[in-house]
N, C-alpha and C positions, 0 to 999 in steps of 0.2 A: 325232304330229307336228302334227296339226290343232289340238290343244289348245294346243301351244306357239305355233303361228302366230296363233291367236286371242288368246293372251295378249300377243303383241307389239303387235298392232293396238290392243287394249283399253288397254294401258299407254301407248303413244305417242300414240294418237289423243286421249287426254284433254288433252294439251297443245295439240292442234289443235282441240279442241272437237267431238269426234265426236258425231254424232246418228244416230238410227235412225228408221225408220218401218215401219209394218206392211205397206203395199202396195209391192211392188217397182215401180221406175220402168221405163218402157220404155227400151230402148237408144236412144241418140242416135247415128245413123250418123256425124255430123260430129264430135261430141265436142269442139268448139272453142268457146271464148268468142268472141263476135263482136267485142267491144271489151274488150281486156285491162284488168283493174282496175289493173294496174301496167304502164303502157306502156313503161317502161324495161327490163322483163324481156325477155331474148332467149333463145331456145332454144339450149342449148349444143350445139356440134358434137361428133360422135363423135370422141374423140381417136385419133390414130394408135396402132396397136397394141392397141386395146381389144378386138379380135376375135381376137387371136393366141391360139393354144392353148398358152399358157405361164402360169406363175404371175403374171408381170407383166401379161399381157393380161387375166386374170381380175380383177386388182386395178383396172386402169384402167377396165374395164367397170363395176365396182361404183361407182367414183368418178363415172363418167358417169351411172349410174342415179340416184345421189343428187342430182346437179346437175339432172337432168331432173325428179325429184320436187320439188325446190325451185321450179323454173320452173312446174310444174303447179299447185303450191299458190298461187303468186303470180298466176297468170293464169286458171286454170280450163281451160286448154288441155291436155287429157290424151292427145292422139293419140299423141305419142311415148312417153309412159309406157305406154300400152296396147301399143305395138309391142315395147317392151323387157321387158314383164311376161309370163311364161308364163301360159297359160290356167288352170292349176290353182293359181296363186299367190294364195291367199286374202288374205294380207296386202296384196299389191299391189292386188288388186281392191277391197278395202275403202278404201284411200287414193284410188284412182281414183274410186270412187263418192262419197266424201266431197267431193273437190274439185269434181267435176262438179255434184253436187247443191247445194253451197254457192253456186256461181256462177249456176246456173240459178235459184235462189231469191233472187237479188239480194244475196247475201252476198259476203264476201271474207276473205282472210288477208293480213296484213302482218307482215313479219319472220318469225321462227320457222324460219329456215333450218337445215337439217341439215348437219353436218360430221362427219368422223370421222378418227381417227388410231389409231396403234398396230395397224395391220392385220396379222393373222396369216393366211397363205394355206395352204390344203390343196389341193394339185393333184397328181394322180398321172399321168393320161394324158389325151390329147385326147378319149378316148371315155367318160370318166367326169365326173360333175359336179365343179366346183370350189367351194370354200367360202372365203369371206372373213369373218373375225370381227374386229370392231373396236369401239372405244368410239365410240358415236354421241352427238353433242351436238346438242340442239335449242335454238336461241337463243330468248330471250324474243320475244314478238310480240303481235299483236292479231288478233282474229277477230270476224267478224260472220257468223253462220250463215244468216241470211235477211234480206231487205230490212227487215222490221219489228223484227228483234232488236237489242238493244243491242250495242255493240261492247265486247268484254271483253278483258282482258289475259291472256296466257298466260305462265307462268313458264318459266325455263330447265329443261331436263331432260337427263339423261344415262343411257344404257343400253348394255349390251353386246349387240350384234346379230350374227347370222351370216346372211350372204347366200349362198344356194345358187344357183349359176350353171350353166345347162344347158351340156352339152358340144357341142351341135349348132349348126348354122348355120340359122336365125339364133340367135345367142346371146341368152338371156333370163334374167331372174331367175326361178328356179323357186319360191323361197319366201324369206321373211324370218323368221328365228327368233330368239326372245329367248334370250340366253345364248351360251355357247361350246359347240360340239359337241365 
């Protein structure tokens, strides 16, 4: 499962211009960009029913997570994304680190919003994880990974992803996997 999770981030992060470094960064307790790069971006509210232990609740939660991921990419404010991401979700943490580091280094993202449709839900009981598989589309955008880096364009991308959602409260994304389970 880890290999699959790594493949998701490697595949989709290319369109966001993922980068890596040898030395790990210390954790930033506030995790917020002080001045958003996109001041019109607003943190999306949790929709009614997104925490319901139903197939519809799991789907609403994943839609909300994608909206928060888009907000985090546009602002560098990853606090809500951290709250909605399980601690063992490697894909989630890779995106959080990418957004945080980019904005800390004076970079930014423009466009590149995620959207999805064709959701297929696997939900059995409130005590087991739920799964939402969907076609995820990433719109074209621009990225600048550091203050001194040139701004580059990113092309549109499409992929089938499966979001594993924890059954517990607080509900979180346990992992983002490439493909249909």
